[in-house]
C-alpha positions as CSV (number, residue, x, y, z in Angstrom):
1,X,144.4,236.6,-16.5
2,X,143.0,235.6,-13.1
3,X,144.9,235.2,-9.9
4,X,144.4,232.1,-7.8
5,X,142.5,232.4,-4.5
6,X,145.7,231.4,-2.7
7,X,147.3,234.6,-4.0
8,X,144.5,236.7,-2.6
9,X,144.5,234.9,0.7
10,X,148.3,235.1,0.9
11,X,148.1,238.9,0.6
12,X,145.4,239.0,3.3
13,X,147.6,236.9,5.6
14,X,150.6,239.2,5.0
15,X,148.5,242.2,5.7
16,X,147.3,240.6,9.0
17,X,150.8,239.9,10.0
18,X,151.9,243.4,9.1
19,X,149.5,245.0,11.5
20,X,150.2,242.6,14.3
21,X,152.6,243.7,17.0
22,X,153.3,240.1,18.1
23,X,153.7,236.6,16.7
24,X,150.5,235.2,15.2
25,X,149.6,231.6,15.3
26,X,148.1,229.8,12.3
27,X,144.9,229.0,14.1
28,X,144.4,232.7,14.8
29,X,145.1,233.6,11.2
30,X,142.6,230.9,10.1
31,X,139.9,232.3,12.4
32,X,140.5,235.9,11.3
33,X,140.6,235.0,7.6
34,X,137.7,232.5,7.9
35,X,139.7,229.8,6.4
36,X,140.5,226.3,7.6
37,X,143.8,225.9,9.5
38,X,145.4,223.2,7.3
39,X,144.9,225.5,4.2
40,X,146.4,228.5,6.1
41,X,149.4,226.3,7.1
42,X,149.9,225.5,3.4
43,X,149.8,229.2,2.5
44,X,152.2,230.1,5.4
45,X,154.6,227.3,4.2
46,X,154.7,228.9,0.7
47,X,155.2,232.4,2.3
48,X,158.0,231.0,4.5
49,X,159.7,229.3,1.5
50,X,159.7,232.6,-0.4
51,X,161.2,234.4,2.5
52,X,158.2,236.6,3.3
53,X,157.4,235.2,6.7
54,X,159.4,233.8,9.6
55,X,158.4,231.3,12.3
56,X,159.2,231.1,15.9
57,X,158.7,227.7,17.7
58,X,157.4,227.1,21.1
59,X,154.3,227.7,23.2
60,X,154.2,231.4,22.3
61,X,155.5,230.8,18.8
62,X,153.8,231.8,15.5
63,X,154.4,233.8,12.4
64,X,155.6,237.3,11.6
65,X,156.9,239.2,8.5
66,X,160.4,238.4,7.6
67,X,161.1,242.0,6.5
68,X,159.6,245.4,6.9
69,X,156.1,245.8,5.3
70,X,157.6,248.5,3.1
71,X,159.8,245.9,1.6
72,X,157.2,243.3,0.8
73,X,155.6,243.9,-2.6
74,X,152.6,242.7,-4.4
75,X,155.0,241.2,-7.0
76,X,156.5,239.1,-4.2
77,X,153.1,237.8,-3.3
78,X,152.0,237.1,-6.9
79,X,155.3,235.3,-7.7
80,X,155.1,233.3,-4.5
81,X,151.8,231.7,-5.5
82,X,151.7,232.1,-9.3
83,X,155.3,231.8,-10.4
84,X,157.0,234.5,-12.5
85,X,154.7,237.2,-13.7
86,X,154.8,236.7,-17.5
87,X,151.9,237.1,-19.9
88,X,153.5,235.0,-22.6
89,X,156.5,232.8,-22.9
90,X,159.6,234.8,-22.8
91,X,161.1,235.1,-26.2
92,X,163.4,237.5,-28.0
93,X,161.2,239.6,-30.2
94,X,164.0,240.2,-32.7
95,X,164.7,236.4,-33.1
96,X,162.6,233.7,-34.6
97,X,161.1,233.1,-38.0
98,X,161.2,236.7,-39.3
99,X,157.4,237.1,-39.0
100,X,157.1,240.9,-38.4
101,X,153.6,240.5,-36.9
102,X,154.8,237.9,-34.4
103,X,157.7,240.2,-33.5
104,X,155.3,243.1,-33.0
105,X,153.0,241.1,-30.9
106,X,155.8,239.8,-28.7
107,X,157.0,243.4,-28.1
108,X,153.4,244.4,-27.0
109,X,153.2,241.5,-24.6
110,X,156.7,242.2,-23.3
111,X,155.8,245.8,-22.7
112,X,152.6,244.9,-20.9
113,X,154.4,242.4,-18.8
114,X,157.0,245.0,-17.9
115,X,154.3,247.5,-16.9
116,X,152.5,244.9,-14.7
117,X,155.7,243.8,-13.0
118,X,156.7,247.4,-12.4
119,X,153.4,248.4,-11.0
120,X,153.1,245.4,-8.7
121,X,156.7,245.9,-7.5
122,X,155.7,249.5,-6.5
123,X,152.8,248.4,-4.3
124,X,154.0,247.3,-0.9
125,X,152.1,246.1,2.2
126,X,152.9,249.5,3.7
127,X,151.2,251.4,0.8
128,X,148.2,249.1,0.9
129,X,147.8,249.6,4.7
130,X,148.3,253.4,4.3
131,X,145.6,253.6,1.7
132,X,143.2,251.3,3.6
133,X,141.9,254.4,5.4
134,X,140.9,256.0,2.1
135,X,137.8,254.0,1.3
136,X,136.8,256.2,-1.7
137,X,135.2,254.1,-4.5
138,X,137.3,255.7,-7.3
139,X,140.6,255.5,-5.4
140,X,143.1,253.3,-7.3
141,X,146.3,252.0,-5.8
């Protein structure tokens, strides 16, 4: 499983907004992230649709987080750009054709999906920013 670049950039943009004390314009985000402005605007539009960012119009307008950084999770970001975090198609492991091996495999994939969802839901922008100061190579979020 590999996450798309837009998911990675979306997280970076949200982290930038989280540390900003004021509204941030798309052109400033593009410059900071070293991305082109139209692409940043596409990412911001997706983040706005998902309710993670808000916009303010006008000369001094821009973007900001829609909620506290402790309430924006990695799962929110992943699902904004990737869709629901599921490793396999959702299926009832007890239903189907009675194939015990298929049922066992579905239970394993379901468990792994649950762990990934739980872990990514526990990681917030706040925890990422708090740990940013700990640049130890073996430190794991």
